[in-house]
C-alpha positions in Angstrom: 53.1 28.0 -2.7 56.9 29.7 -2.9 60.0 28.2 -4.6 63.1 29.8 -6.3 64.0 28.0 -9.6 66.7 28.1 -12.8 65.3 30.1 -15.7 67.4 26.8 -18.4 65.1 24.8 -16.0 61.7 26.2 -15.4 62.1 26.4 -19.8 62.7 22.7 -19.6 60.3 21.0 -17.9 57.8 23.6 -20.0 59.4 22.6 -22.9 58.8 19.0 -22.3 54.9 19.3 -21.1 53.9 22.2 -23.3 53.7 20.2 -26.8 50.8 17.7 -25.8 48.6 21.3 -24.4 45.9 22.1 -28.0 45.5 26.0 -28.6 41.2 25.4 -28.7 40.0 23.9 -25.8 36.3 23.3 -24.1 38.0 22.9 -20.7 40.0 25.7 -19.4 42.6 23.9 -17.0 43.5 21.7 -19.8 45.3 25.0 -21.3 47.0 25.3 -18.0 50.0 23.3 -16.5 49.8 21.9 -13.1 52.7 23.3 -10.7 53.6 20.9 -8.1 56.5 22.1 -5.4 58.1 19.7 -2.7 61.5 18.5 -1.4 64.0 19.7 -4.3 61.9 19.4 -6.9 59.0 21.0 -9.4 56.7 18.8 -11.4 55.1 20.0 -14.2 51.8 18.3 -16.0 49.8 18.7 -19.1 47.1 16.9 -20.9 45.0 16.6 -23.3 43.2 14.1 -22.1 44.0 11.8 -24.3 48.0 12.0 -23.8 49.3 13.6 -20.4 53.1 14.4 -19.7 55.0 15.1 -16.7 58.8 16.7 -16.0 60.5 16.7 -13.1 63.0 19.2 -12.5 65.1 21.0 -9.8 63.5 23.5 -7.5 64.0 25.5 -4.5 61.1 25.0 -2.2 60.7 27.7 -0.1 56.9 26.2 0.5 55.3 23.2 -0.8 52.1 23.2 -2.7 50.0 23.4 -6.1 48.5 25.5 -8.7 47.5 25.6 -12.7 48.7 28.7 -14.9 48.4 29.0 -18.4 51.2 27.2 -20.0 52.2 29.4 -22.8 51.6 32.7 -21.3 53.9 30.8 -18.4 56.7 29.7 -21.4 56.2 32.9 -23.0 57.2 35.3 -20.1 59.9 33.1 -19.0 61.6 32.1 -22.4 61.9 36.1 -22.4 62.6 36.8 -19.3 66.3 38.6 -19.2 67.4 37.3 -15.7 68.7 33.4 -14.8 66.9 32.9 -11.7 62.9 33.5 -10.8 61.3 33.8 -8.1 57.7 32.4 -8.2 55.0 32.9 -4.9 51.2 31.6 -5.2 48.4 33.2 -3.3 45.6 32.1 -2.0 43.0 33.4 -4.9 45.9 31.0 -7.3 47.2 34.0 -8.7 50.9 33.6 -9.8 53.6 35.7 -9.0 56.9 36.1 -10.7 59.4 38.6 -10.2 62.7 38.2 -12.0 65.8 41.0 -11.5 63.5 44.5 -12.3 60.4 42.6 -13.7 57.1 41.6 -12.4 54.3 39.8 -13.6 50.9 38.0 -12.4 49.1 35.7 -13.8 46.1 34.4 -13.2 45.9 30.5 -12.3 43.5 28.2 -11.4 43.0 25.3 -8.5 45.3 22.0 -8.6 42.3 20.5 -7.5 40.6 21.5 -11.0 43.3 19.0 -13.1 42.3 15.7 -14.3 44.0 13.3 -11.5 46.7 10.9 -12.9 45.8 7.5 -13.5 47.3 4.3 -11.3 49.9 1.4 -13.0 49.8 -1.9 -11.4 53.6 -3.0 -10.7 53.5 -6.6 -12.4 52.9 -5.1 -15.9 55.7 -3.6 -16.7 58.7 -3.4 -18.8 62.5 -2.1 -18.9 64.3 -0.9 -21.7 67.5 1.2 -22.4 65.8 5.0 -24.0 67.8 4.6 -26.7 66.7 1.0 -27.7 62.5 2.0 -27.3 63.6 4.9 -29.6 65.7 3.7 -32.0 62.2 1.2 -32.4 60.1 3.8 -32.8 62.5 5.5 -35.1 61.9 2.3 -37.1 58.5 1.6 -37.8 56.2 5.1 -36.9 56.7 6.2 -40.6 53.8 3.6 -41.6 51.4 4.3 -39.5 48.3 5.2 -40.9 46.5 8.0 -40.8 43.5 7.2 -42.4 41.0 8.1 -39.2 38.6 4.7 -40.7 40.8 2.4 -39.9 41.5 3.6 -36.0 43.0 0.4 -34.9 45.6 0.9 -37.2 46.4 4.4 -36.1 49.1 4.2 -33.7 52.4 1.4 -33.5 51.1 -2.8 -31.8 53.5 -3.6 -29.8 54.0 -7.4 -28.4 56.0 -8.5 -25.3 56.4 -12.2 -24.7 59.0 -14.6 -23.7 61.7 -11.9 -23.3 60.9 -10.0 -26.8 59.1 -6.9 -27.7 58.3 -6.9 -30.8 57.0 -3.7 -32.4 54.7 -3.5 -36.2 52.9 -0.4 -38.3 51.0 -0.9 -41.0 49.1 1.6 -43.6 47.5 -1.5 -45.1 50.2 -0.6 -47.8 53.4 -0.9 -46.2 54.5 -2.2 -42.7 57.8 -2.1 -41.0 58.3 -4.5 -38.2 61.1 -4.3 -35.5 62.1 -6.7 -32.8 64.5 -6.8 -29.8 65.4 -8.7 -26.7 65.2 -7.6 -23.3 66.2 -9.0 -20.1 62.9 -9.3 -17.8 59.3 -9.6 -19.2 56.3 -9.3 -17.0 53.7 -11.7 -15.7 51.8 -13.1 -19.0 52.0 -11.5 -22.4 50.8 -8.0 -23.5 50.1 -6.5 -26.2 48.8 -2.9 -27.2 48.4 0.0 -29.6 50.5 3.3 -28.8 48.4 6.2 -30.3 50.2 8.5 -32.8 50.4 11.5 -30.6 51.6 9.2 -28.1 54.2 8.2 -30.5 55.4 11.3 -31.3 55.7 12.6 -28.1 57.8 9.8 -27.5 60.3 10.2 -30.5 60.3 13.8 -29.2 61.3 13.2 -25.6 63.6 10.0 -25.4 67.6 10.3 -24.6 70.3 7.9 -25.8 70.5 7.5 -21.6 69.0 6.1 -19.0 65.8 3.9 -19.1 62.8 3.8 -19.3 59.7 2.0 -17.3 56.6 1.1 -19.3 53.6 -0.1 -17.2 50.1 -0.7 -18.8 46.6 -1.2 -18.0 43.7 -2.3 -20.0 43.1 1.2 -21.3 46.6 2.8 -20.3 49.8 3.3 -20.7 52.9 5.0 -18.5 56.5 6.0 -20.0 58.8 6.8 -17.1 61.9 8.3 -18.9 64.7 8.9 -16.1 66.9 11.9 -16.7 70.2 13.4 -16.1 70.7 15.4 -12.1 67.4 13.3 -11.1 65.0 15.0 -13.2 62.6 12.4 -15.0 59.4 12.7 -17.3 56.2 10.4 -17.4 54.3 10.5 -20.1 50.6 8.4 -19.8 48.7 7.6 -23.0 45.2 6.2 -24.2 45.8 3.4 -26.3 43.9 2.4 -29.3 41.5 -0.1 -28.8 40.4 -3.0 -31.1 42.3 -6.0 -32.2 45.0 -5.4 -34.2 45.4 -7.2 -38.1 46.8 -10.3 -38.3 50.5 -8.8 -39.5 52.0 -12.1 -40.3 50.1 -12.9 -43.5 51.4 -10.1 -44.8 54.8 -11.3 -45.1 55.9 -12.9 -47.6 56.7 -16.7 -47.3 59.2 -16.5 -49.8 61.2 -14.2 -52.2 62.8 -15.2 -55.4 65.7 -13.0 -55.8 67.8 -11.2 -52.8 69.8 -8.3 -53.8 72.4 -6.2 -51.4 72.0 -2.7 -52.4 74.2 0.0 -50.5 71.5 1.9 -48.4 72.8 5.8 -49.1 73.4 5.3 -52.8 69.9 4.0 -53.1 68.1 6.1 -51.0 70.0 9.7 -53.0 69.3 7.6 -56.4 64.8 7.4 -55.0 65.6 10.8 -53.9 66.3 12.2 -57.0 64.0 10.0 -59.5 61.5 11.5 -57.0 61.3 14.5 -58.0 60.2 13.5 -61.5 56.9 12.1 -60.1 53.5 13.9 -59.7 50.6 13.5 -57.2 48.8 11.6 -60.1 51.8 9.8 -61.2 54.0 8.5 -58.1 55.5 5.0 -58.7 59.0 4.8 -59.7 60.0 2.1 -61.8 62.7 -0.6 -60.6 64.7 -3.0 -63.0 67.0 -5.2 -62.4 69.2 -6.8 -65.3 72.8 -8.2 -64.7 74.9 -6.9 -62.3 72.5 -2.9 -62.9 69.6 -1.6 -61.3 68.1 1.1 -63.3 65.5 3.8 -61.6 63.0 5.5 -63.5 60.8 8.0 -63.3 58.1 8.6 -66.3 55.4 11.4 -65.6 53.7 13.0 -69.1 53.3 16.1 -67.3 56.6 16.7 -66.1 59.4 14.8 -67.9 61.1 11.4 -66.6 64.7 10.4 -64.7 66.7 7.3 -65.3 69.2 6.8 -62.3 71.8 3.5 -62.8 73.0 2.0 -60.8 76.3 -0.7 -60.3 74.8 -4.0 -58.0 75.8 -7.8 -57.7 72.8 -9.2 -59.8 72.9 -12.1 -61.2 69.5 -13.1 -62.1 66.5 -13.1 -64.1 66.0 -9.3 -65.9 62.9 -8.1 -64.0 61.0 -4.5 -63.4 58.7 -4.1 -60.6 57.1 -0.6 -59.8 57.0 1.2 -55.9 55.6 4.5 -54.6 58.7 6.3 -54.2 58.3 7.6 -50.8 57.4 4.7 -49.1 61.1 2.8 -50.3 62.6 6.4 -48.6 61.1 6.0 -45.9 62.3 3.1 -44.3 65.8 3.8 -45.8 66.0 7.5 -44.0 65.1 5.4 -40.8 67.7 2.7 -40.8 71.2 3.5 -40.5 73.0 -0.1 -42.1 75.2 0.8 -45.0 74.0 -1.8 -47.0 70.4 -3.8 -46.8 69.1 -6.6 -48.4 65.8 -6.3 -51.6 63.7 -9.3 -52.1 61.8 -9.7 -54.7 59.0 -12.4 -56.5 57.6 -10.5 -59.1 56.4 -7.3 -60.6 52.6 -8.4 -58.4 54.4 -9.6 -55.1 55.7 -7.6 -52.4 58.4 -6.5 -52.2 60.8 -6.7 -48.7 63.8 -4.8 -47.2 65.4 -6.5 -44.7 69.0 -5.8 -42.7 71.6 -7.7 -40.9 69.4 -7.2 -37.3 65.6 -7.4 -36.4 64.0 -5.3 -38.8 61.7 -6.0 -41.9 59.6 -3.5 -44.4 57.1 -5.4 -46.7 55.8 -3.1 -49.5 53.0 -3.6 -51.9 54.5 -2.7 -55.7 52.0 -0.7 -57.6 50.8 -1.3 -61.4 53.2 -0.5 -64.4 52.1 1.8 -67.0 
């Protein structure tokens, strides 16, 4: 294989794929990036066997072929080279020679045949979405994914697609985030699957504000094909979380007694300031609603206390309810709306955050000390 590539193109491809490569791996091939060149494209692929990322970039391919080289070494060399263009040639023993200006490097590689093959996906179970829409849905839910590995079925985002609507849900048992969007075409039948955390992180990193994403699903894997500019594209393939997602609809309160409009940014900043006065042992803030006023207080014996007063439009009975401030801050940071609606019933019932749009967040209260 022999090709010439702009330094910027090679770095873009390597940055897209190298995140999935672990620092400690028992199989040497998993430390390598697969380079496959044909036509005017170089396709770079890296995997940890759970998540695979592939990126296609522009290159001038003189002799097509494929090889694998250690991804961190190749990235380090490409990043530090002063030249804007690199000439790369691979010999029969998988030695990869790189020339750029007065610099010359040779990296020992491994045969492309040793690299794990990519799974195949049928066309009938697919969904196409604007990348910006998927990126927004992930932003509004991914913060609520559980990190508790004993409840592995919650270690991901549940995706349900039926009747031209895609719904995404994440929960860790103490809070739940839900968003849904209309989609133009829906695949045959209903699709339900759970995207694991590592794949969510890669999607959050690689999704753009332009272009579409094509999602294909099998029983235990999903592929996300992201179309980019100048003919470039990125493919993310992931194993899915196995198991049945719990019935999240049971958690959503059927009715609440008060619906209070709050300025999102003002509420967020007040919570951030009050959170400073909480501790690991005492990590709750109390929201006390009274006529046209909301008092946010944190009282931690070993730290001190905080009180933030906000003027709000509230005509209901006086009531107080306590929450983990971090769990209130997360959705407020993920939303762009100027106004949110906070729904409460009593101090023992969950609170609900809504917006004028397809988003819902349920948060369990904490015991008031």
